[in-house]
C-alpha positions as CSV (number, residue, x, y, z in Angstrom):
1,X,16.5,8.4,11.6
2,X,14.8,7.7,8.4
3,X,13.1,4.3,7.9
4,X,15.8,3.2,5.8
5,X,18.5,3.4,8.8
6,X,16.0,1.8,11.4
7,X,15.7,-1.0,8.9
8,X,19.5,-1.2,8.1
9,X,20.3,-1.3,12.5
10,X,17.7,-3.8,12.5
11,X,18.8,-5.8,10.0
12,X,22.3,-5.7,10.8
13,X,21.7,-6.6,14.3
14,X,19.7,-9.6,12.9
15,X,22.9,-10.5,10.5
16,X,25.0,-9.9,13.7
17,X,22.9,-12.3,15.8
18,X,20.8,-14.2,13.9
19,X,22.7,-17.5,13.9
20,X,24.4,-17.4,17.1
21,X,20.8,-17.6,18.1
22,X,19.4,-20.4,15.8
23,X,23.1,-22.7,17.2
24,X,22.0,-21.6,20.7
25,X,18.2,-22.7,20.2
26,X,19.9,-26.2,18.4
27,X,21.7,-26.4,21.1
28,X,18.8,-25.8,23.8
29,X,16.5,-27.8,21.8
30,X,18.3,-31.2,21.5
31,X,20.2,-31.2,24.5
32,X,16.7,-30.9,26.5
33,X,14.7,-33.5,24.1
34,X,17.2,-35.5,23.9
35,X,18.0,-36.0,27.6
36,X,14.5,-36.8,28.4
37,X,14.9,-39.9,26.1
38,X,17.3,-42.2,28.0
39,X,15.6,-41.7,31.2
40,X,12.3,-42.8,29.3
41,X,10.2,-38.8,30.2
42,X,10.3,-38.0,26.5
43,X,6.6,-37.0,24.9
44,X,8.2,-38.8,21.7
45,X,9.1,-42.2,23.3
46,X,6.0,-44.5,21.9
47,X,6.2,-42.8,18.4
48,X,10.1,-43.7,18.8
49,X,10.2,-46.9,19.9
50,X,7.1,-47.6,17.4
51,X,9.1,-46.4,14.6
52,X,12.2,-48.6,15.1
53,X,10.5,-51.8,16.3
54,X,11.3,-53.3,12.8
55,X,14.5,-52.3,12.9
56,X,16.5,-56.4,12.7
57,X,18.9,-55.0,15.5
58,X,19.2,-53.9,19.0
59,X,15.6,-53.3,20.9
60,X,13.3,-50.4,20.5
61,X,14.7,-49.5,24.2
62,X,17.9,-49.6,23.3
63,X,17.4,-47.4,20.2
64,X,15.8,-45.4,22.6
65,X,18.8,-44.6,24.6
66,X,21.1,-44.0,21.4
67,X,18.9,-41.5,19.7
68,X,18.9,-39.6,22.9
69,X,22.2,-39.5,23.5
70,X,22.7,-38.8,19.9
71,X,20.4,-35.6,20.0
72,X,22.6,-34.7,23.8
73,X,25.6,-34.4,21.6
74,X,23.7,-32.8,18.6
75,X,22.9,-29.9,21.4
76,X,26.6,-29.5,22.9
77,X,28.3,-29.6,19.4
78,X,26.0,-26.7,18.4
79,X,27.8,-24.7,21.0
80,X,31.1,-24.5,19.7
81,X,31.8,-22.9,16.3
82,X,34.4,-25.7,16.0
83,X,32.3,-28.4,16.5
84,X,29.3,-27.0,14.3
85,X,30.0,-29.0,11.3
86,X,29.7,-32.4,13.5
87,X,26.8,-31.0,14.8
88,X,25.4,-30.5,11.3
89,X,26.1,-33.8,10.3
90,X,24.5,-35.5,13.5
91,X,21.2,-33.6,12.8
92,X,21.3,-34.8,9.1
93,X,21.5,-38.0,10.3
94,X,19.1,-37.9,12.9
95,X,16.9,-35.9,10.7
96,X,16.5,-38.8,8.2
97,X,15.2,-41.5,11.1
98,X,12.9,-38.3,12.3
99,X,11.1,-38.5,9.2
100,X,10.5,-42.3,9.7
101,X,7.2,-42.6,11.1
102,X,5.6,-40.1,8.0
103,X,6.4,-43.1,5.6
104,X,6.4,-46.5,8.3
105,X,3.5,-45.1,10.5
106,X,0.9,-42.8,8.7
107,X,-1.8,-44.2,10.6
108,X,-0.5,-42.0,13.4
109,X,1.0,-39.3,11.4
110,X,-2.2,-38.4,9.3
111,X,-5.5,-38.0,10.1
112,X,-7.6,-40.9,8.3
113,X,-4.7,-41.8,6.0
114,X,-5.1,-38.2,4.8
115,X,-1.6,-36.7,3.8
116,X,-2.7,-33.5,4.2
117,X,-4.0,-33.7,7.3
118,X,-1.2,-34.4,9.7
119,X,-2.0,-35.4,13.4
120,X,-0.1,-33.5,16.3
121,X,2.9,-35.9,15.7
122,X,2.9,-35.6,11.9
123,X,3.1,-31.4,11.9
124,X,5.8,-32.4,14.9
125,X,8.0,-34.6,12.5
126,X,7.4,-32.3,9.3
127,X,8.4,-28.7,11.2
128,X,11.8,-30.8,11.2
129,X,11.9,-29.1,7.4
130,X,12.4,-25.6,9.2
131,X,15.1,-27.3,11.4
132,X,17.4,-28.2,8.4
133,X,17.0,-25.1,6.8
134,X,17.9,-23.3,9.5
135,X,20.6,-25.8,9.9
136,X,22.0,-25.0,5.9
137,X,21.8,-21.0,7.0
138,X,24.4,-22.2,9.7
139,X,26.4,-24.0,7.8
140,X,26.5,-21.5,5.1
141,X,28.2,-19.5,7.9
142,X,31.3,-21.8,8.5
143,X,33.1,-21.5,5.4
144,X,35.3,-18.3,5.2
145,X,36.3,-16.8,2.0
146,X,39.7,-16.3,1.3
147,X,40.8,-12.8,-0.3
148,X,41.5,-12.6,-4.2
149,X,45.0,-12.1,-4.9
150,X,46.7,-13.8,-1.9
151,X,48.3,-17.1,-0.8
152,X,47.3,-19.1,2.1
153,X,50.3,-20.7,3.9
């Protein structure tokens, strides 16, 4: 077996298992991190409450519970192919809120106001760009091409 055959075999396995691995990873991460919030056990509790404190409705404590259960829903809906579109929609809506501290709390998310030096909290938020990218990949696998020349009933 030469290098090209090994490369093709490895690539084939990655193609077969990559998207399911992302979906399961999303399920674990969103369920796990989400379920901690309603019980006040999340390390992100203070950051989340500070982020939503300006909202004109709902207290930070209420938002903590809502966002936690929202994340649990994201995790559960990623488990099933049928509900993956729902999971992606919920994820993208959640991501809007996730990036808010970068704008509203730069003193917490960047070192000394320098936007090139994120704090640990800032890094935690910025890495979500990769989560968005992975969701785009998963979403791109959901559409089935129709064969040319065939009529779908």
